[in-house]
C-alpha positions in Angstrom: 82.3 191.1 102.7 85.2 192.9 104.4 86.4 195.9 102.3 88.4 199.1 102.5 85.5 201.1 103.9 84.9 198.6 106.7 88.7 198.5 107.4 88.7 202.3 107.6 85.8 202.4 110.0 87.2 199.7 112.2 90.6 201.4 112.3 89.0 204.7 113.1 87.2 203.2 116.1 90.3 201.4 117.2 92.6 204.4 117.1 90.1 206.9 118.6 89.3 204.6 121.5 92.9 203.7 122.2 94.0 207.3 122.2 91.4 208.1 124.9 91.5 205.0 127.0 95.3 205.0 127.6 95.2 207.2 130.7 95.3 206.9 134.4 91.6 206.7 135.3 89.6 205.2 138.1 88.6 202.2 136.1 92.2 201.6 134.9 93.6 201.9 138.5 91.0 199.4 139.8 91.8 196.8 137.1 95.5 197.4 137.8 94.9 196.8 141.5 92.9 193.6 140.9 95.5 192.3 138.5 98.3 192.8 141.0 96.2 191.0 143.6 95.4 188.2 141.0 91.7 188.5 141.9 89.1 187.9 139.1 91.3 189.8 136.6 89.6 188.2 133.5 86.2 189.1 134.8 87.3 192.7 135.3 88.7 192.8 131.7 85.5 191.3 130.3 83.4 193.9 132.2 85.5 196.8 131.0 85.5 195.7 127.4 81.8 195.0 127.4 80.8 198.2 129.1 83.0 200.2 126.7 81.4 198.5 123.7 77.8 199.1 125.1 78.5 202.8 126.0 80.1 203.5 122.7 77.3 201.8 120.9 74.8 203.8 122.9 76.6 207.0 121.9 76.6 205.9 118.2 72.9 205.1 118.4 72.0 208.6 119.7 72.7 208.9 123.4 75.2 211.7 122.8 72.4 213.7 121.0 70.0 212.9 123.8 72.3 214.2 126.5 73.0 217.4 124.5 69.3 218.0 124.1 68.6 217.4 127.9 71.2 219.6 129.7 69.3 219.2 133.0 70.0 215.5 133.0 73.6 216.0 132.1 73.9 218.7 134.8 72.7 216.5 137.7 74.6 213.5 136.4 77.7 215.8 136.5 77.1 216.7 140.2 76.6 213.1 141.1 80.0 212.4 139.4 81.7 215.2 141.4 80.5 213.7 144.7 81.6 210.2 143.6 85.0 211.3 142.5 85.5 213.4 145.6 84.6 210.6 147.9 86.7 208.1 146.0 89.7 210.3 146.1 89.4 211.2 149.7 89.0 207.6 150.7 92.2 206.6 148.7 94.2 209.4 150.3 92.9 208.4 153.8 94.0 204.8 153.1 97.4 206.0 152.0 98.0 208.2 155.0 96.4 206.2 157.9 96.1 202.5 157.0 98.5 200.3 158.9 101.1 198.5 156.9 99.6 195.1 157.8 96.2 196.1 156.4 97.8 197.5 153.3 99.6 194.3 152.6 96.6 192.2 153.5 94.5 194.0 150.9 97.3 193.8 148.3 98.0 190.1 148.9 94.3 189.3 148.9 94.4 187.6 152.3 90.6 187.9 152.4 89.6 187.4 148.7 86.3 188.8 147.5 83.7 187.1 145.3 83.5 187.8 141.7 80.2 189.6 142.2 81.7 191.9 144.9 84.6 192.7 142.6 82.4 193.4 139.6 79.9 195.3 141.7 82.6 197.7 142.8 83.9 198.0 139.2 80.4 198.7 137.9 80.0 201.6 140.4 83.4 203.0 139.4 82.5 202.7 135.7 78.9 203.9 135.7 79.1 206.7 138.3 82.2 208.3 136.7 81.1 211.1 134.3 84.6 211.0 132.7 83.6 207.5 131.3 80.5 208.9 129.6 82.4 211.9 128.2 85.0 209.6 126.6 82.7 206.7 125.4 79.2 208.1 124.9 79.9 211.7 123.9 83.3 211.8 122.3 83.8 208.4 120.8 80.0 207.9 120.2 79.7 211.2 118.4 82.6 210.4 116.1 81.2 206.9 115.4 77.8 208.3 114.6 79.3 210.1 111.6 80.1 206.8 109.9 77.8 206.0 107.1 75.1 203.3 107.5 76.3 200.0 109.0 79.9 201.2 109.0 79.2 202.9 112.4 78.9 199.4 114.0 82.3 198.4 112.6 83.6 201.5 114.2 82.1 200.2 117.5 83.8 196.8 117.0 87.1 198.5 116.4 86.7 200.5 119.6 85.9 197.4 121.5 89.0 195.7 120.1 91.1 198.7 121.3 89.6 198.3 124.8 90.4 194.6 124.8 94.0 195.2 123.8 94.5 197.9 126.4 93.0 196.1 129.4 94.8 192.8 128.5 98.1 194.7 128.3 97.3 196.5 131.6 96.6 193.3 133.4 99.7 191.6 132.0 101.9 194.5 133.1 100.3 194.5 136.5 101.1 190.8 137.1 104.8 191.5 136.4 104.7 194.2 139.1 103.6 191.8 141.8 107.1 191.7 143.4 107.1 195.5 143.7 103.7 195.5 145.4 105.0 193.1 148.1 106.0 196.3 149.9 103.4 198.6 151.6 104.9 201.7 150.2 104.0 200.7 146.7 100.4 200.4 147.6 100.5 203.8 149.4 102.0 205.4 146.3 99.3 203.8 144.1 96.6 205.1 146.5 98.2 208.5 146.5 98.2 208.7 142.7 94.6 207.5 142.7 93.5 210.0 145.3 95.1 213.0 143.6 93.8 211.9 140.2 90.2 211.6 141.5 90.3 215.0 143.1 91.7 216.6 139.9 88.9 214.9 137.9 86.3 216.1 140.5 87.6 219.7 140.1 87.6 219.4 136.3 83.9 218.2 136.3 83.0 220.9 138.8 84.6 223.6 136.7 82.5 222.5 133.7 79.3 222.7 135.8 80.1 226.1 137.1 81.0 227.5 133.7 77.9 226.0 132.2 
């Protein structure tokens, strides 16, 4: 039966996850872009919520402790993340600077729509190869959830998943309202510029952590 302890654990998961997920990250930008294009938005939201729940659950179940006990695994995963973020950021900046307006609009208007598998495949790469995702979900949120007593930790995971669902639904709804704005190439260039700079900053941040370690 639902009681005050369950409510407290659920609310803790909801607030912790929401406080960390509301930021401009690679996953959020990708979902924003797909929602503006109107291309498999629901599938993207479902993937993001499901992956958040699984990664947080893994952290609660002990993945955070495993990574802390195997610094070599965390170290090489970090370098893989640096290369991914660097490449992603440079590609976005190259597209911002050199893509022709017609190509920018074609991508934004989904003239050549992709299959749901192609869209989710790219989103999976962005999610699973980004070390920032693991830091937020597995290490930070998972470690907090693991402190919950007994079965209450799983209500914490449910609360975190609910926060993820609320955020990505709001993000996709807001993006759909911005479609008239993205009818202009300059809007896509600005989004690519923000994405590129953000990815390079994240790459630098992860690299700094590896160097200091």
